[in-house]
Each structure stands twice: as structure tokens, then as C-alpha cells.
SEFIZA-3560 file (N, C-alpha, C; in Angstrom, 3 decimals):
REM SEFIZA-3560
<numar><xx>18.669</xx><yy>29.619</yy><zz>13.389</zz><atom>N</atom></numar>
<numar><xx>17.715</xx><yy>30.655</yy><zz>13.739</zz><atom>CA</atom></numar>
<numar><xx>16.306</xx><yy>30.118</yy><zz>13.454</zz><atom>C</atom></numar>
<numar><xx>15.400</xx><yy>30.411</yy><zz>14.361</zz><atom>N</atom></numar>
<numar><xx>14.008</xx><yy>30.001</yy><zz>14.196</zz><atom>CA</atom></numar>
<numar><xx>13.175</xx><yy>31.193</yy><zz>13.734</zz><atom>C</atom></numar>
<numar><xx>12.239</xx><yy>30.917</yy><zz>12.828</zz><atom>N</atom></numar>
<numar><xx>11.413</xx><yy>31.988</yy><zz>12.269</zz><atom>CA</atom></numar>
<numar><xx>9.945</xx><yy>31.871</yy><zz>12.651</zz><atom>C</atom></numar>
<numar><xx>9.613</xx><yy>30.873</yy><zz>13.471</zz><atom>N</atom></numar>
<numar><xx>8.247</xx><yy>30.772</yy><zz>13.981</zz><atom>CA</atom></numar>
<numar><xx>8.292</xx><yy>30.798</yy><zz>15.494</zz><atom>C</atom></numar>
<numar><xx>7.236</xx><yy>31.308</yy><zz>16.075</zz><atom>N</atom></numar>
<numar><xx>7.127</xx><yy>31.392</yy><zz>17.522</zz><atom>CA</atom></numar>
<numar><xx>5.667</xx><yy>31.169</yy><zz>17.897</zz><atom>C</atom></numar>
<numar><xx>5.451</xx><yy>30.498</yy><zz>19.007</zz><atom>N</atom></numar>
<numar><xx>4.094</xx><yy>30.275</yy><zz>19.488</zz><atom>CA</atom></numar>
<numar><xx>3.770</xx><yy>31.334</yy><zz>20.517</zz><atom>C</atom></numar>
<numar><xx>2.813</xx><yy>32.200</yy><zz>20.171</zz><atom>N</atom></numar>
<numar><xx>2.370</xx><yy>33.265</yy><zz>21.066</zz><atom>CA</atom></numar>
<numar><xx>1.286</xx><yy>32.739</yy><zz>21.991</zz><atom>C</atom></numar>
<numar><xx>1.353</xx><yy>33.127</yy><zz>23.249</zz><atom>N</atom></numar>
<numar><xx>0.321</xx><yy>32.784</yy><zz>24.223</zz><atom>CA</atom></numar>
<numar><xx>-0.301</xx><yy>34.078</yy><zz>24.727</zz><atom>C</atom></numar>
<numar><xx>-1.600</xx><yy>34.217</yy><zz>24.540</zz><atom>N</atom></numar>
<numar><xx>-2.309</xx><yy>35.423</yy><zz>24.962</zz><atom>CA</atom></numar>
<numar><xx>-2.399</xx><yy>35.465</yy><zz>26.488</zz><atom>C</atom></numar>
<numar><xx>-1.964</xx><yy>36.562</yy><zz>27.096</zz><atom>N</atom></numar>
<numar><xx>-2.030</xx><yy>36.667</yy><zz>28.552</zz><atom>CA</atom></numar>
<numar><xx>-3.459</xx><yy>36.863</yy><zz>29.068</zz><atom>C</atom></numar>
<numar><xx>-4.367</xx><yy>37.246</yy><zz>28.205</zz><atom>N</atom></numar>
<numar><xx>-5.748</xx><yy>37.490</yy><zz>28.632</zz><atom>CA</atom></numar>
<numar><xx>-6.592</xx><yy>36.221</yy><zz>28.643</zz><atom>C</atom></numar>
<numar><xx>-6.481</xx><yy>35.399</yy><zz>27.576</zz><atom>N</atom></numar>
<numar><xx>-7.345</xx><yy>34.214</yy><zz>27.475</zz><atom>CA</atom></numar>
<numar><xx>-6.580</xx><yy>32.897</yy><zz>27.472</zz><atom>C</atom></numar>
<numar><xx>-5.254</xx><yy>32.960</yy><zz>27.319</zz><atom>N</atom></numar>
<numar><xx>-4.454</xx><yy>31.736</yy><zz>27.288</zz><atom>CA</atom></numar>
<numar><xx>-4.427</xx><yy>31.063</yy><zz>25.923</zz><atom>C</atom></numar>
<numar><xx>-5.059</xx><yy>31.673</yy><zz>24.928</zz><atom>N</atom></numar>
<numar><xx>-5.059</xx><yy>31.104</yy><zz>23.582</zz><atom>CA</atom></numar>
<numar><xx>-3.657</xx><yy>31.097</yy><zz>23.005</zz><atom>C</atom></numar>
<numar><xx>-3.353</xx><yy>30.063</yy><zz>22.220</zz><atom>N</atom></numar>
<numar><xx>-2.035</xx><yy>29.952</yy><zz>21.600</zz><atom>CA</atom></numar>
<numar><xx>-2.162</xx><yy>29.923</yy><zz>20.082</zz><atom>C</atom></numar>
<numar><xx>-1.168</xx><yy>30.492</yy><zz>19.418</zz><atom>N</atom></numar>
<numar><xx>-1.121</xx><yy>30.492</yy><zz>17.962</zz><atom>CA</atom></numar>
<numar><xx>0.336</xx><yy>30.549</yy><zz>17.527</zz><atom>C</atom></numar>
<numar><xx>0.696</xx><yy>29.724</yy><zz>16.558</zz><atom>N</atom></numar>
<numar><xx>2.049</xx><yy>29.739</yy><zz>16.018</zz><atom>CA</atom></numar>
<numar><xx>2.070</xx><yy>30.665</yy><zz>14.812</zz><atom>C</atom></numar>
<numar><xx>3.013</xx><yy>31.605</yy><zz>14.834</zz><atom>N</atom></numar>
<numar><xx>3.099</xx><yy>32.627</yy><zz>13.800</zz><atom>CA</atom></numar>
<numar><xx>4.520</xx><yy>32.709</yy><zz>13.255</zz><atom>C</atom></numar>
<numar><xx>4.640</xx><yy>33.166</yy><zz>12.006</zz><atom>N</atom></numar>
<numar><xx>5.935</xx><yy>33.435</yy><zz>11.402</zz><atom>CA</atom></numar>
<numar><xx>6.346</xx><yy>34.856</yy><zz>11.769</zz><atom>C</atom></numar>
<numar><xx>7.582</xx><yy>34.987</yy><zz>12.243</zz><atom>N</atom></numar>
<numar><xx>8.068</xx><yy>36.292</yy><zz>12.678</zz><atom>CA</atom></numar>
<numar><xx>8.663</xx><yy>37.059</yy><zz>11.503</zz><atom>C</atom></numar>
<numar><xx>8.437</xx><yy>38.386</yy><zz>11.451</zz><atom>N</atom></numar>
<numar><xx>9.112</xx><yy>39.180</yy><zz>10.424</zz><atom>CA</atom></numar>
<numar><xx>10.604</xx><yy>39.223</yy><zz>10.727</zz><atom>C</atom></numar>
<numar><xx>11.409</xx><yy>39.258</yy><zz>9.683</zz><atom>N</atom></numar>
<numar><xx>12.862</xx><yy>39.294</yy><zz>9.886</zz><atom>CA</atom></numar>
<numar><xx>13.433</xx><yy>40.693</yy><zz>9.735</zz><atom>C</atom></numar>
<numar><xx>12.617</xx><yy>41.628</yy><zz>9.237</zz><atom>N</atom></numar>
<numar><xx>13.155</xx><yy>42.961</yy><zz>8.950</zz><atom>CA</atom></numar>
<numar><xx>12.446</xx><yy>44.079</yy><zz>9.698</zz><atom>C</atom></numar>
<numar><xx>11.576</xx><yy>43.738</yy><zz>10.648</zz><atom>N</atom></numar>
<numar><xx>10.848</xx><yy>44.770</yy><zz>11.402</zz><atom>CA</atom></numar>
<numar><xx>10.285</xx><yy>44.160</yy><zz>12.681</zz><atom>C</atom></numar>
<numar><xx>10.016</xx><yy>45.034</yy><zz>13.643</zz><atom>N</atom></numar>
<numar><xx>9.350</xx><yy>44.596</yy><zz>14.874</zz><atom>CA</atom></numar>
<numar><xx>7.855</xx><yy>44.446</yy><zz>14.621</zz><atom>C</atom></numar>
<numar><xx>7.247</xx><yy>43.544</yy><zz>15.338</zz><atom>N</atom></numar>
<numar><xx>5.789</xx><yy>43.458</yy><zz>15.303</zz><atom>CA</atom></numar>
<numar><xx>5.300</xx><yy>43.955</yy><zz>16.652</zz><atom>C</atom></numar>
<numar><xx>4.788</xx><yy>45.186</yy><zz>16.651</zz><atom>N</atom></numar>
<numar><xx>4.389</xx><yy>45.843</yy><zz>17.890</zz><atom>CA</atom></numar>
<numar><xx>2.993</xx><yy>45.449</yy><zz>18.343</zz><atom>C</atom></numar>
<numar><xx>2.145</xx><yy>45.015</yy><zz>17.424</zz><atom>N</atom></numar>
<numar><xx>0.762</xx><yy>44.663</yy><zz>17.761</zz><atom>CA</atom></numar>
<numar><xx>0.432</xx><yy>43.286</yy><zz>17.233</zz><atom>C</atom></numar>
<numar><xx>-0.400</xx><yy>42.584</yy><zz>17.977</zz><atom>N</atom></numar>
<numar><xx>-0.883</xx><yy>41.275</yy><zz>17.536</zz><atom>CA</atom></numar>
<numar><xx>-2.317</xx><yy>41.122</yy><zz>18.021</zz><atom>C</atom></numar>
<numar><xx>-3.212</xx><yy>40.766</yy><zz>17.111</zz><atom>N</atom></numar>
<numar><xx>-4.607</xx><yy>40.533</yy><zz>17.469</zz><atom>CA</atom></numar>
<numar><xx>-4.792</xx><yy>39.060</yy><zz>17.798</zz><atom>C</atom></numar>
<numar><xx>-5.149</xx><yy>38.771</yy><zz>19.051</zz><atom>N</atom></numar>
<numar><xx>-5.363</xx><yy>37.395</yy><zz>19.475</zz><atom>CA</atom></numar>
<numar><xx>-6.502</xx><yy>36.783</yy><zz>18.652</zz><atom>C</atom></numar>
<numar><xx>-6.249</xx><yy>35.608</yy><zz>18.107</zz><atom>N</atom></numar>
<numar><xx>-7.253</xx><yy>34.903</yy><zz>17.302</zz><atom>CA</atom></numar>
<numar><xx>-8.419</xx><yy>34.398</yy><zz>18.146</zz><atom>C</atom></numar>
<numar><xx>-8.199</xx><yy>34.257</yy><zz>19.429</zz><atom>N</atom></numar>
<numar><xx>-9.187</xx><yy>33.639</yy><zz>20.302</zz><atom>CA</atom></numar>
<numar><xx>-10.114</xx><yy>34.639</yy><zz>20.986</zz><atom>C</atom></numar>
<numar><xx>-9.551</xx><yy>35.767</yy><zz>21.467</zz><atom>N</atom></numar>
<numar><xx>-10.380</xx><yy>36.720</yy><zz>22.209</zz><atom>CA</atom></numar>
<numar><xx>-10.356</xx><yy>38.130</yy><zz>21.615</zz><atom>C</atom></numar>
<numar><xx>-9.605</xx><yy>38.317</yy><zz>20.535</zz><atom>N</atom></numar>
<numar><xx>-9.487</xx><yy>39.601</yy><zz>19.833</zz><atom>CA</atom></numar>
<numar><xx>-8.752</xx><yy>40.681</yy><zz>20.629</zz><atom>C</atom></numar>
<numar><xx>-8.097</xx><yy>40.316</yy><zz>21.727</zz><atom>N</atom></numar>
<numar><xx>-7.292</xx><yy>41.287</yy><zz>22.470</zz><atom>CA</atom></numar>
<numar><xx>-6.130</xx><yy>41.742</yy><zz>21.589</zz><atom>C</atom></numar>
<numar><xx>-5.771</xx><yy>43.007</yy><zz>21.690</zz><atom>N</atom></numar>
<numar><xx>-4.618</xx><yy>43.530</yy><zz>20.961</zz><atom>CA</atom></numar>
<numar><xx>-3.423</xx><yy>43.475</yy><zz>21.909</zz><atom>C</atom></numar>
<numar><xx>-2.450</xx><yy>42.621</yy><zz>21.572</zz><atom>N</atom></numar>
<numar><xx>-1.263</xx><yy>42.484</yy><zz>22.403</zz><atom>CA</atom></numar>
<numar><xx>-0.221</xx><yy>43.498</yy><zz>21.960</zz><atom>C</atom></numar>
<numar><xx>0.476</xx><yy>44.050</yy><zz>22.937</zz><atom>N</atom></numar>
<numar><xx>1.573</xx><yy>44.988</yy><zz>22.712</zz><atom>CA</atom></numar>
<numar><xx>2.766</xx><yy>44.500</yy><zz>23.531</zz><atom>C</atom></numar>
<numar><xx>3.978</xx><yy>44.822</yy><zz>23.121</zz><atom>N</atom></numar>
<numar><xx>5.150</xx><yy>44.362</yy><zz>23.879</zz><atom>CA</atom></numar>
<numar><xx>5.128</xx><yy>44.864</yy><zz>25.322</zz><atom>C</atom></numar>
<numar><xx>5.643</xx><yy>44.052</yy><zz>26.217</zz><atom>N</atom></numar>
<numar><xx>5.799</xx><yy>44.462</yy><zz>27.612</zz><atom>CA</atom></numar>
<numar><xx>6.960</xx><yy>45.449</yy><zz>27.702</zz><atom>C</atom></numar>
<numar><xx>6.993</xx><yy>46.222</yy><zz>28.761</zz><atom>N</atom></numar>
<numar><xx>8.076</xx><yy>47.191</yy><zz>28.975</zz><atom>CA</atom></numar>
<numar><xx>9.426</xx><yy>46.478</yy><zz>28.895</zz><atom>C</atom></numar>
<numar><xx>10.332</xx><yy>47.025</yy><zz>28.110</zz><atom>N</atom></numar>
<numar><xx>11.657</xx><yy>46.455</yy><zz>27.967</zz><atom>CA</atom></numar>
<numar><xx>11.802</xx><yy>45.475</yy><zz>26.812</zz><atom>C</atom></numar>
<numar><xx>10.699</xx><yy>45.059</yy><zz>26.212</zz><atom>N</atom></numar>
<numar><xx>10.747</xx><yy>44.150</yy><zz>25.069</zz><atom>CA</atom></numar>
<numar><xx>10.528</xx><yy>44.924</yy><zz>23.781</zz><atom>C</atom></numar>
<numar><xx>11.100</xx><yy>44.417</yy><zz>22.694</zz><atom>N</atom></numar>
<numar><xx>11.015</xx><yy>45.142</yy><zz>21.423</zz><atom>CA</atom></numar>
<numar><xx>9.800</xx><yy>44.751</yy><zz>20.595</zz><atom>C</atom></numar>
<numar><xx>9.202</xx><yy>43.581</yy><zz>20.864</zz><atom>N</atom></numar>
<numar><xx>8.079</xx><yy>43.149</yy><zz>20.029</zz><atom>CA</atom></numar>
<numar><xx>7.221</xx><yy>42.129</yy><zz>20.782</zz><atom>C</atom></numar>
<numar><xx>6.082</xx><yy>41.798</yy><zz>20.204</zz><atom>N</atom></numar>
<numar><xx>5.163</xx><yy>40.853</yy><zz>20.853</zz><atom>CA</atom></numar>
<numar><xx>5.764</xx><yy>39.457</yy><zz>20.952</zz><atom>C</atom></numar>
<numar><xx>6.662</xx><yy>39.093</yy><zz>20.028</zz><atom>N</atom></numar>
<numar><xx>7.278</xx><yy>37.764</yy><zz>20.096</zz><atom>CA</atom></numar>
<numar><xx>8.212</xx><yy>37.659</yy><zz>21.294</zz><atom>C</atom></numar>
<numar><xx>8.919</xx><yy>38.729</yy><zz>21.607</zz><atom>N</atom></numar>
<numar><xx>9.800</xx><yy>38.717</yy><zz>22.775</zz><atom>CA</atom></numar>
<numar><xx>9.002</xx><yy>38.707</yy><zz>24.085</zz><atom>C</atom></numar>
<numar><xx>7.806</xx><yy>39.272</yy><zz>24.067</zz><atom>N</atom></numar>
<numar><xx>6.980</xx><yy>39.322</yy><zz>25.273</zz><atom>CA</atom></numar>
<numar><xx>6.130</xx><yy>38.072</yy><zz>25.470</zz><atom>C</atom></numar>
<numar><xx>5.532</xx><yy>37.557</yy><zz>24.403</zz><atom>N</atom></numar>
<numar><xx>4.524</xx><yy>36.508</yy><zz>24.543</zz><atom>CA</atom></numar>
<numar><xx>4.831</xx><yy>35.229</yy><zz>23.781</zz><atom>C</atom></numar>
<numar><xx>5.963</xx><yy>35.195</yy><zz>23.073</zz><atom>N</atom></numar>
<numar><xx>6.311</xx><yy>34.021</yy><zz>22.287</zz><atom>CA</atom></numar>
<numar><xx>7.241</xx><yy>33.078</yy><zz>23.009</zz><atom>C</atom></numar>
<numar><xx>7.292</xx><yy>31.842</yy><zz>22.514</zz><atom>N</atom></numar>
<numar><xx>8.218</xx><yy>30.867</yy><zz>23.098</zz><atom>CA</atom></numar>
<numar><xx>9.613</xx><yy>30.972</yy><zz>22.477</zz><atom>C</atom></numar>
<numar><xx>9.728</xx><yy>31.764</yy><zz>21.392</zz><atom>N</atom></numar>
<numar><xx>11.005</xx><yy>32.015</yy><zz>20.740</zz><atom>CA</atom></numar>
<numar><xx>11.101</xx><yy>33.531</yy><zz>20.515</zz><atom>C</atom></numar>
<numar><xx>12.211</xx><yy>34.169</yy><zz>20.910</zz><atom>N</atom></numar>
<numar><xx>12.339</xx><yy>35.610</yy><zz>20.667</zz><atom>CA</atom></numar>
<numar><xx>12.513</xx><yy>35.903</yy><zz>19.180</zz><atom>C</atom></numar>
<numar><xx>12.349</xx><yy>37.153</yy><zz>18.804</zz><atom>N</atom></numar>
<numar><xx>12.441</xx><yy>37.567</yy><zz>17.401</zz><atom>CA</atom></numar>
<numar><xx>13.840</xx><yy>37.305</yy><zz>16.833</zz><atom>C</atom></numar>
<numar><xx>13.959</xx><yy>37.185</yy><zz>15.496</zz><atom>N</atom></numar>
<numar><xx>15.261</xx><yy>36.897</yy><zz>14.878</zz><atom>CA</atom></numar>
<numar><xx>16.401</xx><yy>37.842</yy><zz>15.259</zz><atom>C</atom></numar>
<numar><xx>16.201</xx><yy>39.170</yy><zz>15.328</zz><atom>N</atom></numar>
<numar><xx>17.327</xx><yy>40.021</yy><zz>15.726</zz><atom>CA</atom></numar>
<numar><xx>17.830</xx><yy>39.727</yy><zz>17.148</zz><atom>C</atom></numar>
<numar><xx>16.941</xx><yy>39.402</yy><zz>18.047</zz><atom>N</atom></numar>
<numar><xx>17.358</xx><yy>39.069</yy><zz>19.422</zz><atom>CA</atom></numar>
<numar><xx>18.052</xx><yy>37.711</yy><zz>19.436</zz><atom>C</atom></numar>
<numar><xx>17.558</xx><yy>36.752</yy><zz>18.660</zz><atom>N</atom></numar>
<numar><xx>18.227</xx><yy>35.451</yy><zz>18.551</zz><atom>CA</atom></numar>
<numar><xx>19.662</xx><yy>35.631</yy><zz>18.051</zz><atom>C</atom></numar>
<numar><xx>19.820</xx><yy>36.459</yy><zz>17.016</zz><atom>N</atom></numar>
<numar><xx>21.146</xx><yy>36.701</yy><zz>16.440</zz><atom>CA</atom></numar>
<numar><xx>22.065</xx><yy>37.383</yy><zz>17.446</zz><atom>C</atom></numar>
<numar><xx>21.533</xx><yy>38.372</yy><zz>18.167</zz><atom>N</atom></numar>
<numar><xx>22.349</xx><yy>39.072</yy><zz>19.164</zz><atom>CA</atom></numar>
<numar><xx>22.819</xx><yy>38.116</yy><zz>20.248</zz><atom>C</atom></numar>
<numar><xx>21.944</xx><yy>37.224</yy><zz>20.689</zz><atom>N</atom></numar>
<numar><xx>22.335</xx><yy>36.249</yy><zz>21.716</zz><atom>CA</atom></numar>
<numar><xx>23.396</xx><yy>35.290</yy><zz>21.184</zz><atom>C</atom></numar>
<numar><xx>23.241</xx><yy>34.883</yy><zz>19.918</zz><atom>N</atom></numar>
<numar><xx>24.195</xx><yy>33.928</yy><zz>19.323</zz><atom>CA</atom></numar>
<numar><xx>25.572</xx><yy>34.542</yy><zz>19.115</zz><atom>C</atom></numar>
<numar><xx>25.618</xx><yy>35.832</yy><zz>18.818</zz><atom>N</atom></numar>
<numar><xx>26.894</xx><yy>36.492</yy><zz>18.536</zz><atom>CA</atom></numar>
<numar><xx>27.461</xx><yy>37.233</yy><zz>19.741</zz><atom>C</atom></numar>
<numar><xx>26.673</xx><yy>37.332</yy><zz>20.800</zz><atom>N</atom></numar>
<numar><xx>27.144</xx><yy>38.024</yy><zz>22.000</zz><atom>CA</atom></numar>
<numar><xx>27.108</xx><yy>39.545</yy><zz>21.882</zz><atom>C</atom></numar>
<numar><xx>26.354</xx><yy>40.043</yy><zz>20.910</zz><atom>N</atom></numar>
<numar><xx>26.234</xx><yy>41.486</yy><zz>20.753</zz><atom>CA</atom></numar>
<numar><xx>25.009</xx><yy>41.991</yy><zz>21.486</zz><atom>C</atom></numar>
<numar><xx>24.936</xx><yy>43.282</yy><zz>21.643</zz><atom>N</atom></numar>
<numar><xx>23.801</xx><yy>43.886</yy><zz>22.319</zz><atom>CA</atom></numar>
<numar><xx>22.791</xx><yy>44.322</yy><zz>21.267</zz><atom>C</atom></numar>
<numar><xx>21.551</xx><yy>43.898</yy><zz>21.449</zz><atom>N</atom></numar>
<numar><xx>20.481</xx><yy>44.323</yy><zz>20.530</zz><atom>CA</atom></numar>
<numar><xx>19.444</xx><yy>45.064</yy><zz>21.320</zz><atom>C</atom></numar>
<numar><xx>19.200</xx><yy>46.315</yy><zz>20.954</zz><atom>N</atom></numar>
<numar><xx>18.209</xx><yy>47.102</yy><zz>21.645</zz><atom>CA</atom></numar>
<numar><xx>16.820</xx><yy>46.932</yy><zz>21.088</zz><atom>C</atom></numar>
<numar><xx>16.753</xx><yy>46.597</yy><zz>19.809</zz><atom>N</atom></numar>
<numar><xx>15.446</xx><yy>46.477</yy><zz>19.167</zz><atom>CA</atom></numar>
<numar><xx>15.609</xx><yy>45.697</yy><zz>17.867</zz><atom>C</atom></numar>
<numar><xx>14.491</xx><yy>45.345</yy><zz>17.302</zz><atom>N</atom></numar>
<numar><xx>14.491</xx><yy>44.630</yy><zz>16.021</zz><atom>CA</atom></numar>
<numar><xx>15.065</xx><yy>45.527</yy><zz>14.931</zz><atom>C</atom></numar>
<numar><xx>15.498</xx><yy>44.876</yy><zz>13.825</zz><atom>N</atom></numar>
<numar><xx>16.083</xx><yy>45.570</yy><zz>12.684</zz><atom>CA</atom></numar>
<numar><xx>15.139</xx><yy>46.497</yy><zz>12.118</zz><atom>C</atom></numar>
//
């Protein structure tokens, strides 16, 4: 399981590698480059699933075990 993900801002293209929480969703992220507040896209549980190169830990676990995950822990 990976605990870091590189977020890419859809507004400015800025990238930042962040540590993902393992026990909660992260619904908001302030872009370090343009100060835009990122929110998950429709159907995603958190900003890492929408804008990261690695999905959040609960989604990673669900994919690995073949279970259905509707949202972060």
C-alpha cells in the first residue's frame, strides 16, 4: 500500500506530493501554487482519488481485496 500521492492541480498544473490520511477522507486541498481549493470530482471520495497519481488507502485496499469501497474509512 502506498501512503503518498502526487496531486496535480487542474487549474494551474502545479504538482505536490502529499501524505494521505489513512483514517479519513480529505475533501479539500489548497493548491500550493495558485491557492485554488480542490474538491473531489463527482463519484470520487477524496481529492487523492480525483487529482492524485495514487488513490487513497481505503480504495487501494478495496482494489487489492476485490471488495467494494464506497468511501474512505
